[in-house]
N, C-alpha and C positions, 0 to 999 in steps of 0.2 A: 504494500500500500504506500503510495507516495506520501512522504512526510514533509516537514517544513523545508529542509534543504532542497528536496526535489521540486517542490512547488516554487521556491525562490529561483532555482535554476531555470525552471520552465518559464516563469515570468520574464526573467532576463532575456531568454532566447526569443521572446515575442516582441521585444522593443522595436524591432525594425518595422512593425506595423503602425507605429505611431504616426499620426497625421495622414494616414492613408484612408481613402473613402471606401465604404462598403458598397460594392456594386450589386451583389446578389446574396441571398441566403437560401440554402437548401436543407431542409430537415428530412433525413432519410429514416430516422427512427426517433420518435418523440418520447418514448417511454423509458425515461431514466429513473433515478431515485424519485424525482418529481417530474411531471411532464414538462417538456420544453414549451415555453409560452406560445400560444397560438398566434400572438401578434408580434413574433420576433422579426417579421418582415419590416417592422418599423426602423430597423437598423439600416436599411437601404438608403443610401445618400448621405449617411452620417460619417464623419471622420472619427477615428479613434484618437482621443486626446490624451489619455493617461492610463497606465497600468500600475497597480500597486498590489501588495499582498497583505492580508490580515489572517493570521493563523495559517490554515491550509487552503484559504480561499484566494483566488485571483479576482481582483476588482477591476473591471474594464469600464472606463468612463468615456462614453461617446459624446457627441455634441449635445444631444438632447436627452439621452437615456444612459443609465448605467446598468451593468450586468455583474452578476456574482457567479463565478465558475469554480467548481470543485471537481477534483479528479477521481474522487471515490476510491475504490480499491484497485482498479485496473485501468483508469482513464489516462489519456495522454493527448496532447496537442501536437500537431505536425504541420509545418509549413511546406507546401508543395506547389508545383506549377499545375496548371489546369490539365495537363496531359498525363500526369502521374496516375497510374492505375489505382482505382478505389479499392480499399480493403473491406472485408465483410462487415466489420464492426465500426466503420466510419459513419457515425450517426448524424453529424452536423457539419456542413460546409459553409464557411463564410468567405465569399470571394471579395478580395480587395483589388486594388488597381493593378498590381503586378504579381500577386501571389494569392494562394488559397490557404485558409486556416481550417484544418480538419480536426474534429474531435472524435477520438477513437476510444471505445470503452466496451470490451467483451462482456464484462459482468454488469454493466449498466447501473452502477451504484453512485456514479457522479451526478452532478447537477449543472444545469444551465438555466439561471433564473434572472429576473429583473432584480436589481438592488433597489428595493422600495422600502417603505416604512415597515411592512410586514416582515420581509426577510431580514431587514436590519435588526428589528427587535428580537426575532426568534433565533437568528443564527450568529449575529455579530455582537450585539450589546451584552450578552451574558459571558463573553469570553474574558479570560484573564489577560494579563499583560504579555507583550511579546518578550521572549526570553533574551533577545539581544538588546533590549531597551534598558534604560536606566531604572525604569520602574520595577524591573525584576532584579532585586538586590537581597542581600542576606537578611536585613531587618524585615522586609516584606515577607520573605519565605518563612522565616522563623515564626512570625505571627500566624501564618496560615497553617504551619505544620504542628504547632504546639497543642492544638486540640484535635489533631488527626491521629487516630489509633490504627488507621489502615496502613498497609505496607508502604514503605518509602517509595517503591517503584510505582505503585498505583497512584500515590499522591502526586508525584512529579509528572505523571502522564495525564493528570486531571486538567482538562482545558479551562476549567473555571479557576484554577490556581495559576497556571501558566500555560500558554498555548504552544503547540508544535513540538513538544519533547516526546517523540514517538518511541516505539519499542526498541529500535536499534540504538538510538542515542541515549535513552535512559539506561539500557543495559551496559553500554560502554562506559558511561559516566560513573555508575555505581561500582563497576569492576575496578576502574582506575583509582577509586577512592577507598576500596576495601570495605564498602558498605553492603551488607547482605540485602538483596532486593525485598525480602520479607520483613526487614527490621521496621518496627512501627515508626511512622514519621515523627510522632510526638517524642520519641526517645532520642532523636538526634540532637547533639549539642549544637550550640550556636556556631562553634568552630567548624563542625562537620557541614552545617548548612551553608556557611560562608564558602567552604571549599566546593560544595556541590554547585552553587551558583556559578563560581568561576569555571568549573569543569564543564558544566552544561554549555556555557557560552563558548568555551574553547572548542568543544566537540562539534557544535553546530557550525561555527565559523570554518572549521577544517572541512566539514562535510560540504559546505557551500563552495569552498575553494576547489574541491575535488569533483564538483558537479553532481553531488548527491550519491546515492547508493543504487546500483543496478543489480538487484538480486534475481529478478525474473526477466521482465521485459520493459523496465522503465528506460526511457530515453527522453531528452529534451526535445524542443520543437524542431531542432535541426537534425534530429536522429542520432545525437551523440549520447553515449552511455556515461554514467557516473563511475567514479573510481574509489569512493570512500570505502566500499566493501573490502578492498584489498588491505585496509588497515585494521580490520576488526580483530579484537583480541578475545572477545567472549561471545558475542551474538552469533548464533548458528553453529557454535563449536562444541556443543554438549557431547561428552564422550571422548573429547580430545584432551591433550595435556595443557594445563595452565602454563602460559609463557613465563610466569614468574617463579613457580614452585614445582611444576611438573605433576601436580595433583590432577586427577581426572575431573574435568568440569562437569557439573551436574545441571539438571534442568528441573524447574518446577513451574506450575501454572499459577499466575497471579492475574486476577481480572481477565481470565480467559486468554491470557497471553503467555507465550513461552518466556521463561526468565532463566537464562543461563548464568551460572555463578561458580566461583571456586570456593568449596567448603573450607579450605585452609586460609586463603587470603581474605575471604569475606565471611567471617564467622557470624552466626546469629547470636547476638548478645541477649541474655535474659533481662527482662524488664519487669520490675515490680509495679503492678497497677493497684493503687489504693482502692479498697472496696467503697462503693458509693453508699453514702448515708441515705437512709429513708427520709423522704420529705414528710414532715408532720401533716397528717390529714390526707395523705395520698393513698391510693389503693394499689395493692400489689398486682 
C-alpha cells in the first residue's frame, strides 16, 4: 500500500502538469472506494494550478475546482502519451495539452473525489499533524502517548496522532531505537519519545530521497521504482538474522499488521499498571 513517501514521490512526479489545461476526461470504471463524481467533466478547460499532499492524499487545485486523490492499496498514476496502450485497470484518463494522466488501480480501493466541505470535514480535518512538520515534536507526542495503553507501533500509525507513518516506516523506526512494537505507548519515557520523533523524521526523509518503497508494483508517475526497500533492516525479514545481534527476527500481528522485531534488541519491558479506583456511585 503506498504510504507517505510514495505519495510524496508521486506528487512530485506530477508537477510537470502544472499550468496545463485539461482537454478531455474519460472514466473507464467509476466504481472505486467511492464512485468517481458524475460531473468530473467539469475539469475540461481548466488549468491545473497546484498540487500538494496532506497525509496520503494528493490535493489537485484546478482553476475553479479542487480534487482529492488517494491511491488506496494498489493505485498509481502514470503519465503517458495518447498512443500508449491502455492497461486493464486504467480507470480514469485525464488528457492534458501534451500528455495523459492515467489512474490505475487493480483493487479499486483508491478514490477520486471533489475536495469540498464534505470531504474536507470527513477525510482531512480529523487528521493529525504531518510528521515532517514542526508541529510533530517530542512534547506533542508525549502528551498524546501518555494516556495511550495501546502498543507503541499502533499509536505511531494512528493518523489522528500523526499522519503517514505506515507499517514499513514504523517498523524500521522502532527497530532502530530498540523499542518493542508491542510496548505500551504510555510506558515510553520522554527521552524515548524524543528519539522516536527524530527517527521517524529521518526514516521518512530517507525514504522520500530514495523514491519510496517498491515492494510489489509501486512506481511513480514516470514509471520509476523506489529504492528504500533495499535499506530495510526489519520489515519483511521475519525468520532472518538480526543485523545487529544475529538473533532470529520474529513477527507478531498488531492492529492486523505484521510487526517484525528482534526479541534481543527490542525486549518487551514489563509495565506496572495501577488498578483503577471505583468511582463513588458508579455501577460495575
